TIMI-942298 format. One record per residue (C-alpha): x, y, z; chain. Coordinates in steps of 0.5 Angstrom, whole numbers, plus 500, padded with zeros to 3 digits. Layout:
N
+-----+-----+-----+--------+
:   u :   v :   w : cadena :
+-----+-----+-----+--------+
:   X :   Y :   Z :      A :
...
+-----+-----+-----+--------+
This chain:
206
+-----+-----+-----+--------+
:   u :   v :   w : cadena :
+-----+-----+-----+--------+
: 500 : 500 : 500 :      A :
: 506 : 505 : 502 :      A :
: 509 : 503 : 495 :      A :
: 502 : 504 : 491 :      A :
: 501 : 511 : 495 :      A :
: 508 : 513 : 493 :      A :
: 508 : 512 : 486 :      A :
: 501 : 514 : 485 :      A :
: 503 : 521 : 488 :      A :
: 509 : 522 : 484 :      A :
: 506 : 520 : 478 :      A :
: 500 : 525 : 479 :      A :
: 505 : 530 : 481 :      A :
: 509 : 529 : 474 :      A :
: 503 : 529 : 471 :      A :
: 500 : 536 : 474 :      A :
: 507 : 540 : 474 :      A :
: 507 : 540 : 466 :      A :
: 500 : 542 : 466 :      A :
: 500 : 547 : 471 :      A :
: 506 : 550 : 467 :      A :
: 502 : 550 : 460 :      A :
: 496 : 553 : 463 :      A :
: 501 : 559 : 466 :      A :
: 504 : 560 : 459 :      A :
: 497 : 560 : 456 :      A :
: 494 : 565 : 461 :      A :
: 500 : 570 : 459 :      A :
: 499 : 568 : 451 :      A :
: 492 : 570 : 452 :      A :
: 493 : 576 : 455 :      A :
: 497 : 578 : 450 :      A :
: 492 : 576 : 444 :      A :
: 487 : 580 : 448 :      A :
: 491 : 586 : 447 :      A :
: 492 : 585 : 440 :      A :
: 485 : 583 : 438 :      A :
: 482 : 589 : 442 :      A :
: 484 : 594 : 437 :      A :
: 483 : 590 : 431 :      A :
: 476 : 588 : 433 :      A :
: 474 : 596 : 434 :      A :
: 477 : 597 : 427 :      A :
: 473 : 592 : 424 :      A :
: 467 : 594 : 428 :      A :
: 466 : 587 : 431 :      A :
: 465 : 591 : 438 :      A :
: 458 : 592 : 436 :      A :
: 456 : 585 : 435 :      A :
: 456 : 584 : 442 :      A :
: 457 : 576 : 444 :      A :
: 457 : 570 : 441 :      A :
: 455 : 564 : 445 :      A :
: 456 : 568 : 451 :      A :
: 463 : 570 : 450 :      A :
: 465 : 577 : 448 :      A :
: 467 : 578 : 441 :      A :
: 474 : 580 : 443 :      A :
: 476 : 574 : 447 :      A :
: 473 : 570 : 440 :      A :
: 478 : 574 : 436 :      A :
: 484 : 573 : 441 :      A :
: 483 : 565 : 441 :      A :
: 483 : 565 : 433 :      A :
: 489 : 569 : 433 :      A :
: 492 : 564 : 438 :      A :
: 490 : 559 : 433 :      A :
: 493 : 562 : 427 :      A :
: 500 : 564 : 430 :      A :
: 500 : 557 : 433 :      A :
: 499 : 554 : 426 :      A :
: 504 : 558 : 423 :      A :
: 509 : 557 : 428 :      A :
: 508 : 549 : 427 :      A :
: 508 : 550 : 419 :      A :
: 515 : 554 : 420 :      A :
: 518 : 549 : 425 :      A :
: 517 : 543 : 420 :      A :
: 521 : 547 : 415 :      A :
: 529 : 546 : 415 :      A :
: 530 : 553 : 417 :      A :
: 525 : 552 : 423 :      A :
: 528 : 546 : 425 :      A :
: 535 : 549 : 425 :      A :
: 532 : 555 : 429 :      A :
: 529 : 551 : 434 :      A :
: 535 : 547 : 435 :      A :
: 540 : 553 : 436 :      A :
: 535 : 556 : 441 :      A :
: 535 : 549 : 445 :      A :
: 542 : 548 : 445 :      A :
: 543 : 556 : 447 :      A :
: 539 : 557 : 453 :      A :
: 532 : 553 : 453 :      A :
: 535 : 546 : 453 :      A :
: 538 : 547 : 460 :      A :
: 531 : 550 : 463 :      A :
: 527 : 544 : 467 :      A :
: 521 : 547 : 466 :      A :
: 522 : 548 : 458 :      A :
: 524 : 540 : 458 :      A :
: 517 : 538 : 461 :      A :
: 513 : 542 : 457 :      A :
: 516 : 540 : 451 :      A :
: 516 : 533 : 453 :      A :
: 508 : 534 : 455 :      A :
: 507 : 537 : 448 :      A :
: 511 : 531 : 444 :      A :
: 507 : 526 : 449 :      A :
: 500 : 529 : 447 :      A :
: 502 : 529 : 439 :      A :
: 504 : 522 : 440 :      A :
: 499 : 519 : 444 :      A :
: 494 : 517 : 438 :      A :
: 500 : 514 : 434 :      A :
: 502 : 510 : 440 :      A :
: 496 : 506 : 439 :      A :
: 498 : 504 : 432 :      A :
: 506 : 503 : 433 :      A :
: 506 : 499 : 439 :      A :
: 504 : 492 : 441 :      A :
: 501 : 490 : 448 :      A :
: 505 : 485 : 451 :      A :
: 505 : 481 : 458 :      A :
: 512 : 481 : 461 :      A :
: 515 : 476 : 466 :      A :
: 517 : 479 : 472 :      A :
: 519 : 472 : 475 :      A :
: 513 : 472 : 480 :      A :
: 508 : 474 : 476 :      A :
: 506 : 478 : 469 :      A :
: 506 : 486 : 468 :      A :
: 503 : 490 : 462 :      A :
: 508 : 493 : 457 :      A :
: 509 : 496 : 450 :      A :
: 513 : 492 : 445 :      A :
: 517 : 497 : 442 :      A :
: 522 : 493 : 437 :      A :
: 526 : 486 : 436 :      A :
: 533 : 487 : 437 :      A :
: 539 : 482 : 435 :      A :
: 540 : 475 : 438 :      A :
: 533 : 474 : 441 :      A :
: 532 : 480 : 445 :      A :
: 526 : 485 : 445 :      A :
: 526 : 493 : 447 :      A :
: 519 : 494 : 452 :      A :
: 516 : 500 : 455 :      A :
: 514 : 498 : 462 :      A :
: 509 : 503 : 464 :      A :
: 508 : 505 : 471 :      A :
: 501 : 506 : 473 :      A :
: 497 : 511 : 473 :      A :
: 500 : 514 : 468 :      A :
: 500 : 510 : 461 :      A :
: 506 : 514 : 458 :      A :
: 511 : 514 : 464 :      A :
: 515 : 508 : 465 :      A :
: 522 : 505 : 463 :      A :
: 525 : 502 : 457 :      A :
: 527 : 495 : 459 :      A :
: 530 : 489 : 455 :      A :
: 528 : 482 : 455 :      A :
: 529 : 475 : 452 :      A :
: 524 : 474 : 447 :      A :
: 521 : 468 : 451 :      A :
: 520 : 473 : 457 :      A :
: 514 : 476 : 454 :      A :
: 507 : 474 : 451 :      A :
: 503 : 478 : 446 :      A :
: 496 : 480 : 448 :      A :
: 490 : 480 : 444 :      A :
: 488 : 487 : 446 :      A :
: 489 : 494 : 443 :      A :
: 494 : 499 : 446 :      A :
: 488 : 503 : 448 :      A :
: 485 : 498 : 452 :      A :
: 492 : 497 : 455 :      A :
: 493 : 504 : 457 :      A :
: 486 : 504 : 460 :      A :
: 488 : 498 : 464 :      A :
: 494 : 502 : 467 :      A :
: 491 : 509 : 467 :      A :
: 485 : 505 : 472 :      A :
: 491 : 502 : 476 :      A :
: 489 : 495 : 474 :      A :
: 481 : 496 : 473 :      A :
: 479 : 492 : 467 :      A :
: 484 : 487 : 467 :      A :
: 479 : 481 : 468 :      A :
: 475 : 483 : 461 :      A :
: 482 : 485 : 457 :      A :
: 485 : 478 : 460 :      A :
: 479 : 474 : 459 :      A :
: 480 : 467 : 457 :      A :
: 488 : 468 : 458 :      A :
: 491 : 462 : 463 :      A :
: 497 : 466 : 466 :      A :
: 499 : 460 : 469 :      A :
: 500 : 456 : 463 :      A :
: 503 : 462 : 459 :      A :
: 510 : 461 : 463 :      A :
: 510 : 454 : 460 :      A :
: 508 : 456 : 453 :      A :
: 514 : 457 : 448 :      A :
: 515 : 464 : 445 :      A :
+-----+-----+-----+--------+
């Protein structure tokens, strides 16, 4: 119970800290966007329109500006020049700021979260005294495999481990179902593993 509470609290803190940081950054960005949107709204006489679905027209315009700026920035980041600029900025000073690394990791995790469902394969990992859910990353040489072992309750937080191929068994479930089990600290295992004889798995060939 003590280990469970410790890992749960740490996992929650690791999740909440980047979220809070992102919200602070978005709050500052929204203030800047509101200042930029106010004169535009006045010049185009949008102020006379009042509110849209209860939201002020200036706020709506500020959100549109943020989306457009984000789209343009994302487009530039995909270019060769944008990649070089990003690399230079990170190597110069941003790379050494822990908060920046947390926000970057979170953003990358969000953009790759859906891709995880297609790229990885849920497996059971033999821990010696039981089984643990993992994500098969790729096969290595000489019968070894790379496996990502998540730590509940955060499906994308864990460690990369290397096992012999006979230490893992593929699961006939989707990545979405595997992540749900990890997120719900094991709840849903009965349905996902229905028909799987865990006692016999250890004796079956890989």
